[in-house]
N, C-alpha and C positions, 0 to 999 in steps of 0.2 A: 109609885114611890119616886120622889124627885132624885135626880142624879146630882152628885157632888162635883163641883168644878174645882179648879186648881186653887182658887182662893179659899174655898172651904177646907180643902185638904191641908193647906198651910196653917189654918186656924186650929185644926184638929191634931197637928203633930205634937209629940210629947215635948213637955217643957224641958229645957237643958240639952236637948239633942240638936247639934248644929249640922248643917248640910256639909258634905265633903267639899273641899275647895275644887273649883273647876280645873281641869287639866290644861296645862299650857303646852302649846306646840313649839318644839325647838326648831329654830331656823338654822339650817346648815350653810346658808349663804355666806355669813361673815367668815366662817372657818375656811370655806373654799377660796374666798377672796384672799385671805391672809396666806394660805398655802400656795396659791398661784403666784402671789407677789414674792414670797420667799424663794420659790423655785426659779422664777424668772430672774429675780435679782441676783441669786447665787450664780446662776448660769452666766448672766452677763458679766458679773464681777470676775468669775473665773476666766472667762474668755478675754476680758480686758487685761487681766494680770498676765496671761501667757502672751498676748499680743504686745504688751509693753516690754516684755523681756526678749522679744524676738529682734534680731538684728535686721536692718533694712534689706540686706542681701538674702536673709532667710525668707522675708515676706515676698521678695521678687521671685525667689525660687519656688515658693508655694503657688504663686500666680502663673508661673510659666512652666508648670510640670509637663504640659502637652507640647511645648515648643522645644523639640529636641534638635540639636545641631545637626546639619546635613552638609555633606561635601558639595562643592559647586557643581560637580558632575551629576549629582542627584537632583538638582533643582530644575524646574521646568525651563526649557529653552537653553540649558547649559549642557553641552556635550551630548552623549548618547544615553540619556536617562531612560528614555522609553523608545520603543520601536526597534526595528531590526537594524543591526549594525550595517554601515555603508561600506561597501568594498572599496579598495583603493582604485585610483583612476586607471592604473596600468594593468589591472586584473579584469578578466572577462566576467560578465555577470553570469548568474546561473541560467540554465536552459529555460527559454521562454520569458526571461525577465527583461525589462527595458535597459538599454545601455545609457548610462549617465553621460558618457562622453563618446559620442559616435566618432568614427574616424573623420579626421579633417576639422573637427570642432576646435575652438580656441583652447578648450581645456586639455587637449592632448599634447600641447607643447611640452617639451622636455623641461623639467625643472632645473634651475641652476645647480651646479655641483656643490655650492656652499650651503644649500638648504639642508636642514636636518633630515635624515632618511626616514624618521618615524612619523613625519607629518606630510600629508599629500594634499594638494590643492584640488578641490572639487568645485566645479562651476556648472551652472545651468546654461544650456545653449540659448542663443538669442531667439527672439520671438519669430523671426522669419524662418528658422529651422524647426522650431518646436512651438507652433502657435498655441497648443493646448496648455503649455506650461507658463506660469507667471514668472515675471522677472524676479530673480532672487539674487541678492549680492553674493559674491564669492564668500565662502565660509571656510575657515581653516579647521579641519576635523582631525583628531588624532586617529591615525590609521591603526595604531596598535595601543593596547592599554599602557598607561603610564606606570612605570616601575620606579620605585624609589631608588636613588643611586646607592650603591654599596660602598660604604666607607671602610677602607682597609684599616685594621687596628694599628694604632701607633706602636712603635717599637718600645719596649719597656725601658724606663730610664736606667742609666748606668748606676750601679750601686756606689755608694760613698764608702771608700776604703780609708780607714784611718789607722796608721801605724805610728805609735809613739813609744818612746823609751822613758822609763821611770826608774828611780833608784831601786825599786824592787824587781826590775827586769822588764823585758819588752812585753807590751800588751798584744794580745792576739788581734788580728784584723777585725774591724768593727763594720761589717757591711750592713747597709740599710737602704732598701729601695725607698724612693721618696713617697711612693704611694702606699707604703705600709706603715701602720701605726707603731709607735715605739713600744717596746716590751722589755721586761726584765731578762728574757731568754737571750736577747741579742747583746747583752752587756759582756765585756771581756772578763776573763778570770785572771786573778793575780797569779803570776807564774811562780814567784818565790814566796813561800809561806813566812809571814813575819814572826818575829820573836814575841812570845806572850809576855805581858806585864806581870808584876808580882802578885802574890796572893793577897786577898783582903778578908777582913780588916787587918791592918798592920798593928803590931803590938803597941799598946798605949795610946792608940789613936781614937778610941771610942769610950764613951761613958754611958752607963745604963740610966734611963729615965723612965717616967711613966708612959712615954710614947714609944719607947724602944731605945736601941743604942744610938746615941747622937755623936757626931764627930767633935773632937776637941783637939786642942794643941797639946802635944805630948810634953812630958816633963822636961825632955831635953831640947824643946823648942821646935820639933818637927811639926810641919803643917800639912794638911791634906792636899793643898794645891801643889805642893812640892813632892810629897811621898807618892801620890797616885798619878803623877804626871808621866807622860810618855817621854823617855830620855831623848833629848834632842841636842846634839852638839854639831855645830857647823862653823867652819872658819870662813865660810862664804859671806861676804858683806852685802849680798843682795837683800833688798827689803823683803820682809816676811809677810805671808798671807795665810790666815787661818780660815779654813772652811768648816762650818759647823752644820751638820745635818740634823735637824730637829724633828720633833713629833714622832719619835720612835717608841716602840713597845706596844702600840695599840693595834698595828697591822702586822701580822706575823710575817707575811711574804716580804713586805717592804723592809721590815727590820732585818730579816735574814740577808736580803740582798745588800743592804747598806753595810752590814758587818762583813760579809764575805767578798764583795766586789769593789769596795772603795779602798783606796790606799790607806795604810795605817796612820799616816799623818793627818787624816781627816778626823776631826773631833765629832763624837756622836752624843746627842742630847736625848734623854729618855723622859717620858712623861711619868710623874709620880703615881698616876692612876693606872699604869700598866700592870697587868697580872704577871706573876712570876718575874718580878723586877730583878731579884737577885741573880736569877739565871741569865737574863739578858745582859746585865752588867758583866757578869763573869765571861760570857761568850764574847762580848765586845773586847774586853781586856785580853782575852786569850788570842784574839786576832790582832792585838797591838794597838787598839784604839784607845785614846784618852776619852773619858766619859764626863759629861755634865748632867745635872738633874734640872729639868725644866721647872721653873718656879711659876705656878699659876697665879697670874696677876690680872687685874682689871685692865682690859684693852679697849680700844675704840670700838663702839658698837654695844657696850654693856647697857642693859642686861641681856640683850639678845645673844651676845657672845658671853656666855656664863663661864667663869673660870672654874666652876665646880665647888664642892663643899669645902675644899682647902684653899680656895682662892683668896688672895689678898686684895682688898678693895679699899677705895678712898673713904668710904662712908663708915667703915668698921672702926672700932676702938683699937688703939695701939696694942692693948693687951690681947685682944682677939687675934689680930694679925700675927703677933709673936707666937701665940699658941699654934696657929695654923702652920707657921713656918717650921716649928719643931716637929709637927706631924709629918711634914713633907721630908725634912732632913732625916727622919728616922726610918724612912721607907727602905733604904738600902745603904750600902757602904761601897767605897772604892771610887767615888767621883771626886773630881778636883774642885768643883764649885757648882754654881747654879747659873741658869740662863733665864733672863727676863726680857720678854719682847716689849717693844716700846708702846706706850699708851698712857692713859691718865694716871695710873699708879706710879709709873717711873718718873712722872713729872710732878708728883705731889710731895708734900712734906712727910707723908706716911712712909716714904722709902728710907728716910734717914735712920730710924731705929732698926730697920731690917738690915741695913748695911753694917751697923754697929754690931749686931748679933753675928753676922757672917764673919766679920773681922775677928771676933772673940773665938770663933771656932776654926780659924785658919782656912777659910774657904775663899775661892775665887768668885768674883761677880762679873758676869758677862752681860752687858746691857748698857743702856743709857741712863743718865740722871745721877751718876755717882760723883757728885760735886762736893757734898758736905763732908766734913770731918767729924768723927773718925770714919774712915772708909777702908774696906778691904782691898787687896790687889784687884784691879778692875781692868776690863777691856771693853771698849765701846763697840757697838755694832755699826758698821758702815752701810748696811743695807741688806736687802734680800735679793738673791740671785734670780729667783723664779716667781716674783710677784705677778708676772704675766706668764702663764705656762704655755708657751708655744716656742718652737725651736728658734726662730729668728730673734725673738725678744730675749731668750736666755743667752744666746750667743752674743748679742749686742751688749747685754749687761756684763757678761764675762770680760769682754774687751774693755769696757769702761772701768771695771774693778781693777784689772791689771794696770791700766793707766794711772789710776788713783794711787796704787801702791808704789809705782815707780816715782810719782810726783810728790806724794805726801808721807810716805813711809808705811810702817806696818798697819795692816787693816784686818778686820774680822768680818766676815759676811755669813749670812744664814741662808740655808737652802733646805729643800724638802727631799724626800726619797721617792718622788714621782718618777715613773719610767722616762718621761720626756726630759726631765731635768738631768737624771743620771746619764742618759744616753748622750747628751750634749756635754755634760760636765766632766765625765771620766777622761775622754781624750784631751780635753782642755787642761786638766790637771797635769797630764804628762808633758804638756808643752810649756808649762810655766817657766821652767828653767831656761828654755831658749828665749823666752820673753823678758828675762832679767828679773824674775820673781821666784822666791823660794817658798814652797809649801811647807807649813809648819803647824804643829798642834797649838791650840789656843794658849796653853801655858807658856809657850816659848815667846809670846809677845810681852811677857812680864820681865822686867829687869831684876838684877840681883837684890835690890832693896825693896822689891814689891811694887815698883812703879811701872807704868807702861813703857816698853822699850821704844 
């Protein structure tokens, strides 16, 4: 029987039956190449990123990790880094050891008296006395280990003692060592307790609104800037200076110190955002202080320096600013007026309607820009005492302010309740009378007709 070859088997396969497709071998080479490129590329990219962010000094530090600094005495050829210590020339060597300076050698000559005792001259004998030794130039070697000189501590500076007399009584001495930072604890205490101001709100001085009780002019013509003012009567013709300490109510310790340690003729300004504002105002008035309410306005640096949700801005509508003003004024009672720091808002036209509203409510305006009519009783700010908060700058500014008052008349300046400011300012306030200046509350700078005195 004949055998069937492959061609015969192909002809005998059933019709309609196809051969299975041949299997393809999958090559892993492209995947491995792509993976290697990704890993290498990512590693190189990561390394380049970190190197690009390194400072030049960091790179140098990484390259020089093994190069540690050494003292000169530890370096080869410098001092006694290695080997036994050499004895002084005038001391005998150990038993059996060679003598560096035999008797009669040049090295045994007595050193001059002015030479330092800790250093001895050691020389090698000439070649005719010690042929086996090579010529070595004389070397100065420390006979004893070098000891750092002991510096005696300096005597502590003498404390600064300030004794000033004020209308409220003598202040206690105010010692402060120069090397100690200023603190509230070092401030003097007022010896005589001032008389508290009247209770608030006064009859007929408020009217209820959707925002709360708002100040109004009473039916008999009484106004808040007069009713809530600190009584001030003086026959002295000295020019008056009003000190306003602002930013109070947000820091409890600073607010307490300002109320309790400052003379009552200093005016205190509270933030409308302070919690328990009624209690702060009452406490300040019980201590004899006249009170202002800080008006949050747009200042230089806006919007980084945000005046808050009740802030008056130059871009807002006049109606919105008027509503925010009413919200601020309704926060408490017993203040003579508002304080506005200088900035874009006080220099804009948006200030005019605010001034008109303050006039209608009998309030005092302390700030700049009150030029348009109608305007309320107003006092301009002559500057800030502690724009630079360090002792010399504050004291220099205080002298300049006293000179301005004597030359130009009544002035009002703003200050903060920082320890450095109060430590320098409190003694200065007691010396104003001797400098020909009279400390007064801010309302005392207003004349009988509501104009600046």
